[in-house]
C-alpha positions in Angstrom: -4.6 35.1 5.4 -3.1 37.9 3.2 -3.3 37.6 -0.5 -0.6 35.3 -1.8 0.4 35.3 -5.5 2.8 32.8 -7.0 5.6 35.3 -7.6 5.4 36.6 -4.0 7.1 33.5 -2.6 8.7 31.6 -5.5 10.5 34.1 -7.6 11.9 35.7 -4.5 13.0 32.4 -3.0 14.3 30.4 -6.0 16.2 27.8 -3.9 12.8 26.2 -3.2 13.1 24.6 -6.7 9.4 24.7 -7.6 7.8 27.3 -10.0 4.0 28.0 -10.1 1.9 27.4 -13.3 -1.4 28.6 -11.9 -3.5 28.7 -8.7 -5.6 25.6 -8.1 -7.6 26.7 -5.1 -7.7 29.0 -2.1 -9.1 28.2 1.3 -9.3 29.7 4.8 -5.8 28.4 5.7 -3.8 28.6 2.6 -3.4 28.5 -1.2 -2.7 25.5 -3.6 -0.8 26.0 -6.7 0.1 23.6 -9.6 3.8 23.8 -9.8 6.7 22.4 -11.8 10.3 21.7 -10.9 13.2 23.7 -12.3 13.7 21.5 -15.3 9.9 21.4 -16.2 9.8 17.7 -16.0 7.8 17.2 -12.8 4.4 18.7 -12.1 2.9 18.7 -8.7 0.5 20.4 -6.2 2.0 22.8 -3.6 0.0 23.9 -0.7 1.2 27.1 0.8 0.3 28.2 4.3 1.5 31.0 6.5 3.9 29.8 9.2 2.1 29.7 12.6 -1.2 29.0 11.0 -2.7 25.6 12.0 0.8 24.0 12.3 -0.8 20.8 13.6 -2.9 20.5 10.5 0.1 21.0 8.2 2.2 18.5 10.2 -0.7 15.9 10.1 -1.0 16.2 6.4 2.7 15.8 5.9 2.8 12.8 8.2 -0.1 11.1 6.4 1.4 11.7 2.9 4.7 10.4 4.1 3.1 7.2 5.6 1.4 6.6 2.3 4.4 7.2 0.1 4.4 3.6 -1.4 0.7 3.3 -2.0 -0.4 3.4 -5.6 -3.8 4.8 -4.7 -2.6 7.7 -2.4 -1.1 11.0 -3.0 2.7 11.1 -2.1 4.7 13.7 -0.4 7.4 15.1 -2.7 8.8 18.0 -0.7 8.2 20.0 2.4 10.0 23.2 3.4 9.7 26.7 4.9 10.2 29.6 2.6 10.3 33.0 4.2 7.0 33.5 6.0 5.3 30.4 4.5 5.5 26.6 4.6 5.1 24.6 1.5 3.9 21.1 1.1 4.5 19.7 -2.3 2.6 16.5 -3.3 1.5 14.5 -6.3 -1.3 16.0 -8.4 -4.8 14.6 -8.3 -7.6 15.2 -10.9 -11.0 16.8 -10.2 -12.8 15.9 -7.0 -16.3 14.5 -7.0 -17.9 17.8 -5.9 -16.8 19.0 -9.4 -17.3 15.7 -11.3 -21.0 15.4 -10.2 -21.7 18.8 -11.8 -19.9 17.8 -15.0 -22.3 14.9 -15.4 -25.4 16.7 -14.2 -25.2 14.9 -10.9 -26.1 11.5 -12.5 -23.9 8.4 -12.6 -24.8 5.0 -14.0 -25.1 2.1 -11.7 -21.9 0.6 -12.9 -20.1 3.8 -12.3 -21.5 4.2 -8.9 -20.3 0.7 -7.9 -16.8 1.4 -9.3 -16.6 4.7 -7.5 -17.8 3.2 -4.2 -15.3 0.3 -4.4 -12.3 2.5 -5.3 -13.3 5.1 -2.6 -13.5 2.3 0.1 -10.2 1.0 -1.0 -8.6 4.4 -0.5 -10.1 4.7 2.9 -9.0 1.2 3.8 -5.5 1.9 2.7 -5.4 5.0 5.0 -6.7 2.9 7.9 -4.0 0.2 7.3 -1.5 2.9 8.0 -3.1 3.8 11.3 -4.9 7.0 10.4 -8.6 8.1 10.3 -9.6 10.8 7.8 -12.5 12.2 9.7 -13.7 14.4 6.8 -14.9 12.1 4.1 -17.1 14.0 1.5 -17.2 14.3 -2.2 -14.8 17.3 -2.2 -12.2 15.1 -0.5 -12.3 12.3 -3.0 -10.7 12.8 -6.4 -10.0 11.1 -9.7 -6.4 10.5 -10.8 -4.6 13.2 -12.6 -3.6 10.5 -15.2 -6.7 9.6 -17.2 -5.5 6.1 -17.6 -5.4 5.5 -13.8 -8.8 4.5 -12.4 -7.8 4.9 -8.7 -9.6 7.3 -6.5 -7.6 9.4 -4.1 -8.3 10.9 -0.7 -7.6 14.7 -0.3 -7.0 17.0 2.6 -5.8 15.2 5.8 -5.9 18.3 8.0 -8.7 16.7 10.2 -7.0 13.2 10.2 -6.0 11.5 13.4 -3.6 8.7 14.1 -5.5 5.9 15.9 -2.7 3.3 15.9 1.0 3.1 15.6 3.7 0.5 15.6 5.7 -0.2 18.7 9.4 -1.1 18.9 8.6 -4.7 18.0 6.8 -3.6 14.9 3.4 -4.5 16.1 0.4 -2.2 15.8 -0.9 -0.7 19.1 -4.2 1.1 19.3 -3.9 4.5 20.9 -5.6 5.1 24.2 -8.7 7.2 24.0 -8.4 10.7 25.2 -10.0 11.5 28.6 -11.3 14.7 27.5 -12.3 15.7 24.0 -12.1 19.4 23.3 -14.9 20.9 21.1 -14.0 20.1 17.5 -13.9 23.1 15.3 -13.9 22.0 11.7 -12.0 24.4 9.4 -14.3 24.8 6.4 -12.5 25.7 3.3 -13.8 28.3 0.9 -12.4 26.3 -2.0 -13.4 22.6 -2.1 -11.1 21.5 -4.9 -7.6 21.5 -3.3 -5.6 19.3 -5.6 -7.0 19.5 -9.0 -4.9 19.6 -12.2 
């Protein structure tokens, strides 16, 4: 993906309504910025990807975030749009992920902390499952603390590998999707940057 700086897509396309503060992370398929709205009242994370690059991944992430919009322990979709040659997904900010946190504490947690982290992480995964999705890429870099230091929830990040395993029918009942007859070789897109949504 070509180098992408904040002013290369925001200043030129002001109608998007989001202005970058700084780059959070860069991966193989896009760039993530910390952004603010025009009034400077709302801060968020914006993932920017070139149009035509992994469109299924971007759509899946958008769908999952939208499905989880009312959950207190999930990131929420704020905005989604195409701006020139890129597509932008704006979501609530998360704090540092656990790939970063474990280095901050010299890779040592107390037993009590480990139990709290395990319970909160399982709750985040359970919440995702209750909306009919599997994450399929659970790792420390995809589990993050809250951006708000007073919030003890743990949040799942990066739904590009997720898959919907169940959906509601016309009667509002959950129906398990039929398994695929043939599974293509799964090629995981590994990100150069592991902290996608930090503050």
